[in-house]
C-alpha positions in Angstrom: 264.7 -94.1 219.5 262.9 -94.4 222.7 263.0 -90.6 223.2 261.5 -90.0 219.8 258.6 -92.4 220.4 257.7 -90.7 223.7 257.5 -87.3 221.9 255.2 -88.7 219.2 252.9 -90.1 221.8 252.8 -86.7 223.7 251.9 -84.9 220.5 249.2 -87.3 219.7 247.7 -86.8 223.1 247.7 -83.1 222.7 246.0 -83.2 219.3 243.4 -85.4 220.7 242.7 -83.1 223.6 242.5 -80.1 221.1 239.9 -82.0 219.0 237.9 -82.8 222.1 237.8 -79.1 223.1 236.6 -78.3 219.5 233.6 -80.7 219.8 230.1 -79.7 220.8 228.2 -82.8 222.1 224.5 -83.0 222.7 221.8 -85.7 223.0 218.6 -85.8 220.9 215.4 -87.5 221.9 212.5 -88.6 219.8 210.2 -91.4 218.7 212.3 -91.9 215.6 215.9 -91.1 214.6 214.7 -88.2 212.5 212.7 -86.8 215.5 215.9 -87.2 217.6 217.9 -85.3 215.0 215.4 -82.4 214.9 215.4 -82.2 218.7 219.3 -82.0 218.7 219.1 -79.2 216.1 216.5 -77.4 218.1 218.6 -77.6 221.1 221.6 -76.1 219.2 219.5 -73.2 217.9 218.2 -72.6 221.4 221.7 -72.7 222.9 223.6 -70.6 220.4 221.1 -68.1 219.0 217.8 -67.5 220.7 215.7 -64.4 221.3 214.8 -63.7 224.9 212.1 -61.3 226.0 211.5 -60.3 229.6 208.5 -58.2 230.8 208.5 -56.8 234.3 205.3 -55.4 235.9 205.2 -53.3 239.1 202.2 -53.3 241.5 201.7 -50.6 244.2 199.2 -51.1 246.9 198.3 -49.3 250.0 197.1 -50.8 253.3 196.7 -49.0 256.7 198.5 -45.9 255.4 201.6 -47.9 254.3 202.6 -48.6 250.6 203.6 -52.0 249.4 205.2 -52.7 246.1 205.5 -56.1 244.4 207.0 -57.2 241.1 205.9 -59.8 238.5 208.2 -61.0 235.9 207.5 -63.1 232.8 209.6 -64.1 229.9 210.0 -66.4 226.9 212.8 -67.6 224.8 212.4 -68.1 221.0 215.1 -70.0 219.1 215.8 -68.9 215.5 216.3 -71.1 212.4 220.0 -71.6 212.0 222.1 -73.5 209.4 223.6 -76.6 210.9 225.9 -79.0 209.1 225.9 -82.8 209.4 225.8 -84.0 213.0 227.9 -87.0 213.7 226.2 -89.9 215.6 228.4 -91.0 218.5 225.9 -93.5 220.1 222.4 -94.6 219.1 219.8 -96.3 221.3 216.4 -96.9 219.7 214.0 -99.4 221.3 211.0 -101.0 219.5 210.7 -98.1 217.1 209.1 -96.1 219.9 211.9 -94.0 221.3 215.5 -93.0 220.3 218.2 -91.5 222.3 221.1 -90.4 220.1 224.3 -88.7 221.2 225.7 -86.3 218.5 228.9 -84.4 218.0 229.7 -81.4 215.9 233.1 -79.7 215.4 232.9 -76.0 216.1 235.6 -75.3 213.5 233.7 -77.3 210.8 230.6 -75.3 211.8 232.5 -72.0 211.4 233.8 -73.0 208.0 230.3 -74.3 206.9 228.8 -70.9 207.9 231.5 -68.9 206.2 231.1 -70.9 202.9 227.3 -70.5 203.0 227.5 -66.7 203.5 230.1 -66.2 200.8 228.1 -68.4 198.4 224.9 -66.3 199.0 226.9 -63.0 198.7 228.5 -64.1 195.4 225.1 -65.0 194.0 223.7 -61.5 195.0 226.8 -59.8 193.4 226.2 -61.8 190.1 222.6 -60.9 190.1 223.2 -57.2 190.7 225.9 -57.0 188.0 223.6 -58.5 185.4 220.7 -56.1 186.3 222.4 -52.8 186.6 221.3 -50.2 184.0 218.5 -52.4 182.7 214.7 -52.3 183.0 213.6 -54.8 185.5 211.2 -57.5 184.5 208.8 -59.1 187.0 211.2 -62.2 187.2 214.1 -59.8 187.9 212.2 -58.3 190.8 211.2 -61.7 192.2 214.9 -62.9 192.0 216.1 -59.7 193.8 213.5 -60.2 196.6 214.6 -63.8 196.9 218.3 -62.8 197.0 217.3 -60.2 199.7 215.8 -62.9 201.8 218.9 -65.1 201.5 221.0 -62.1 202.6 218.7 -61.7 205.6 219.4 -65.3 206.5 223.1 -64.7 206.0 222.7 -62.0 208.7 221.7 -64.9 211.1 224.7 -67.0 210.1 227.0 -63.9 210.7 225.4 -63.5 214.2 226.1 -67.1 214.8 229.7 -66.8 213.8 230.1 -64.0 216.3 228.7 -66.3 219.0 231.1 -69.1 218.0 233.9 -66.7 218.7 234.8 -65.9 215.1 235.1 -62.3 213.8 233.2 -61.9 210.5 233.7 -58.2 210.1 234.2 -58.3 206.3 231.3 -60.7 205.7 229.0 -58.5 207.9 230.1 -55.3 206.0 229.6 -57.0 202.6 226.2 -58.3 203.5 225.0 -54.9 204.6 226.2 -53.2 201.4 224.5 -55.9 199.2 221.3 -55.5 201.2 221.2 -51.8 200.7 222.0 -52.0 197.0 219.2 -54.6 196.4 216.7 -52.6 198.4 217.5 -49.5 196.5 217.1 -51.3 193.2 213.7 -52.8 194.2 212.5 -49.5 195.4 213.3 -48.0 192.0 210.4 -49.9 190.5 207.0 -48.3 190.9 203.7 -50.2 191.3 200.0 -49.3 191.0 197.7 -51.6 193.0 194.0 -52.1 192.4 191.4 -54.7 193.6 187.8 -55.6 193.3 185.1 -54.9 195.8 185.5 -58.0 197.9 186.9 -57.3 201.5 189.5 -60.1 201.2 190.8 -58.5 198.0 191.2 -55.3 199.9 193.1 -57.1 202.7 195.4 -58.7 200.2 196.1 -55.4 198.5 196.9 -53.7 201.9 199.2 -56.4 202.9 201.1 -56.1 199.6 201.1 -52.3 199.7 203.6 -52.1 202.6 206.3 -54.1 200.8 206.5 -52.2 197.5 207.0 -48.7 196.2 203.7 -47.2 194.9 203.8 -44.3 192.5 203.0 -42.9 189.1 204.0 -43.4 186.3 203.9 -47.1 187.4 206.1 -49.7 185.9 203.8 -52.5 186.9 200.1 -52.7 187.7 198.9 -55.4 190.2 195.2 -56.4 190.4 193.7 -58.5 193.2 190.4 -60.3 192.6 188.7 -62.9 194.7 185.9 -65.5 194.8 184.6 -68.0 197.4 182.5 -71.2 197.5 180.5 -72.6 200.4 179.1 -76.0 201.3 178.7 -78.4 204.1 180.5 -81.6 205.1 178.4 -83.6 207.5 177.4 -81.1 210.3 180.3 -78.8 209.5 180.1 -75.5 207.4 182.9 -75.4 204.7 184.2 -72.4 202.8 186.9 -72.0 200.2 188.5 -68.6 199.5 190.5 -67.9 196.4 192.5 -64.7 195.6 193.8 -64.2 192.1 196.9 -62.0 191.6 197.6 -60.6 188.1 200.5 -58.4 187.3 200.7 -56.3 184.1 203.7 -54.4 182.7 203.1 -50.8 181.7 204.5 -51.7 178.3 201.9 -54.5 177.7 198.7 -53.9 179.6 196.6 -56.6 177.9 198.7 -59.6 178.8 199.7 -60.4 182.4 203.3 -61.1 183.1 202.3 -63.0 186.3 199.1 -64.7 187.3 198.6 -66.9 190.4 195.7 -68.2 192.5 196.0 -68.4 196.3 193.4 -70.5 198.1 192.4 -71.5 201.7 189.8 -73.7 203.2 187.9 -73.0 206.4 185.6 -75.3 208.5 183.4 -74.5 211.4 180.7 -76.3 213.4 179.0 -73.0 214.1 178.4 -70.9 211.0 179.4 -70.2 207.4 180.7 -66.8 208.5 183.2 -68.4 210.8 184.3 -70.9 208.0 184.7 -67.9 205.6 186.8 -66.0 208.1 189.2 -69.0 208.6 189.4 -69.6 204.8 190.2 -65.9 204.1 192.9 -65.7 206.8 194.4 -68.9 205.5 194.5 -67.4 201.9 196.0 -64.2 203.1 198.7 -66.0 205.1 199.6 -68.1 202.0 199.9 -65.1 199.9 202.0 -63.2 202.3 204.5 -66.1 202.6 204.8 -66.5 198.9 204.7 -62.8 197.6 206.0 -60.8 200.5 208.0 -62.9 202.8 209.4 -65.2 200.1 210.5 -67.5 202.9 213.8 -69.2 202.1 215.1 -72.3 203.9 218.7 -73.5 204.2 219.5 -76.9 202.7 220.5 -79.0 205.6 221.8 -82.5 205.7 
């Protein structure tokens, strides 16, 4: 009986050590618990998946007939947005609602499972969408859904890259993701657009920004028209301008009624001139339009 007890204790110790080796621990700092959590997640992103760029410059100079060479190196690291599951709080120290120091733990195996489930879910949604749209005339909503699915698959590429860093081998997930991305891209490119705009410079800018993301051609399946307007005023000593771009999309089968209409607006302020305020407002409007219509930014739901 004594011998059996010793074996059980030994096994328990081994399991505990294995679990400890699986854990990723880190400390988050911030004014609040939420700030500390964001800091911890930022650290994870920087540690496990960041883009590093290094620039080296060479300088050659001559003095008294001899050449001297010097080097200058600069670089930056930019972390990417990555999906992170729930972080377990191991210790919390928050003082007077002014500063929080929280130690977190995350199981690497749980993180791997979380990423695999997330990628498989996005891939299944893309497969279902593609199956429903094959051999049909795409509506504007269909195109939007395809572009949204494409953006999700691009985010899945990040999850797959992260799985590789976590020493997993997601070959099948990577292959499936690539094939789905190609199929969606080909389906979206099969739709032809015709773009027009009014005489305002910002409408022309909006049209040009959108042009690069679509397949233009005749006969067109859809017609997109950009129009714009602006208003100006003063708030105290500051010049204020508001810029509005209206996007209307018409189907070739019904040119009198738009299938999509949306206004994008931005506000600019300047202590110097209306021109500067208008420029700021227009850039803000263009950025909003690009994020919504072109980039279709998609965020992971995180706990």
